[in-house]
C-alpha positions as CSV (number, residue, x, y, z in Angstrom):
1,M,83.3,63.0,166.0
2,S,80.5,61.2,164.3
3,S,80.6,57.9,162.3
4,S,80.8,58.5,158.5
5,R,78.0,57.1,156.4
6,E,80.6,55.4,154.3
7,Y,81.9,53.4,157.3
8,V,78.4,52.6,158.4
9,D,77.5,51.3,154.9
10,F,80.8,49.3,154.8
11,V,79.9,47.5,158.2
12,L,76.4,46.8,157.3
13,E,77.5,45.2,154.0
14,Q,80.0,43.0,155.9
15,L,77.1,41.9,158.2
16,S,75.0,41.1,155.1
17,E,75.4,37.4,155.7
18,L,73.1,37.7,158.6
19,D,69.3,38.0,158.3
20,E,67.4,40.7,160.3
21,I,70.3,43.1,160.9
22,T,69.0,46.6,161.4
23,H,70.4,50.0,162.5
24,R,69.3,53.2,164.2
25,A,71.0,56.5,164.2
26,M,71.6,57.9,167.6
27,M,73.2,61.4,167.8
28,G,75.7,60.9,164.9
29,E,76.3,57.1,165.9
30,Y,74.6,53.9,165.2
31,L,73.0,51.2,167.2
32,I,73.2,47.7,165.4
33,Y,70.3,45.2,166.0
34,Y,70.4,41.5,165.2
35,K,66.7,40.0,165.3
36,G,65.6,42.8,167.5
37,K,68.4,42.6,170.1
38,V,71.1,45.3,170.3
39,I,74.6,43.8,169.6
40,G,76.6,46.8,169.6
41,G,77.1,50.0,167.5
42,I,79.2,52.1,165.4
43,Y,80.9,54.8,167.4
44,D,83.6,57.3,165.8
45,D,84.1,54.7,162.9
46,R,84.6,51.8,165.2
47,F,82.5,48.7,165.3
48,L,81.9,47.8,169.0
49,I,80.0,45.0,170.3
50,K,78.7,44.0,173.8
51,P,81.1,42.2,176.0
52,V,79.2,38.8,176.2
53,Q,81.1,35.7,177.0
54,A,80.5,34.0,173.4
55,A,82.1,37.1,171.8
56,K,85.1,36.9,174.1
57,D,85.5,33.2,173.3
58,I,85.5,33.6,169.5
59,I,87.7,36.8,169.3
60,G,90.1,35.6,172.1
61,D,92.5,38.6,172.7
62,V,89.8,41.2,173.1
63,Q,90.4,44.8,172.9
64,Y,88.0,47.0,174.9
65,E,87.1,50.5,173.8
66,I,84.9,53.2,175.4
67,P,82.1,54.2,172.9
68,Y,81.5,57.5,174.4
69,E,82.2,59.5,177.7
70,N,81.1,57.7,180.8
71,A,80.0,54.4,179.0
72,K,81.2,50.9,179.9
73,G,83.8,49.3,177.6
74,M,82.8,47.4,174.6
75,I,84.7,44.9,172.3
76,L,86.2,46.4,169.3
77,V,85.8,44.3,166.2
78,D,88.7,45.0,164.0
79,N,88.2,41.8,161.7
80,L,85.7,43.3,159.3
81,E,86.9,41.7,156.2
82,D,85.8,38.2,157.0
83,K,82.0,38.1,156.6
84,L,81.8,34.5,157.7
85,F,83.7,35.2,160.9
86,L,81.4,38.2,161.6
87,K,78.3,35.8,161.0
88,K,79.7,33.2,163.5
89,L,80.5,36.0,165.9
90,I,77.1,37.8,165.9
91,D,75.1,34.4,165.8
92,S,77.1,33.2,168.8
93,M,76.2,36.4,170.9
94,Y,72.4,36.2,170.3
95,D,71.3,33.9,173.2
96,E,73.3,36.1,175.6
97,L,71.7,39.4,174.7
98,P,68.6,40.6,176.3
99,F,65.6,42.0,174.3
100,P,65.3,45.7,174.5
101,K,63.2,46.9,177.6
102,S,59.9,48.1,176.3
103,R,59.0,51.7,177.2
104,K,55.6,52.0,178.9
105,K,53.6,54.9,177.7
106,K,52.3,57.4,180.3
107,K,48.6,57.6,180.6
108,S,47.4,61.1,180.4
109,K,44.7,62.0,182.9
């Protein structure tokens, strides 16, 4: 099942307190970026974030979900109504997240 555009728009609106939130569609689901770093994604109408320590500390009793078959567990964010909570959560995660690896272009001979 793919995520609905309505749910994606809702999550993006709830993250609107943050600058530089972007998203990218990937096979019916969506990766969410904050200042160029992947923070998580929207999978089957669930907002899942990477399981970094800062997120665990803020959420407390975390619930892990599998975004897709054979993937590692991610943290389910179910408190989507509180924009200030989401801002604090995502801001706190930033320093623990790596920048995406750059893909080197193959040189043609």
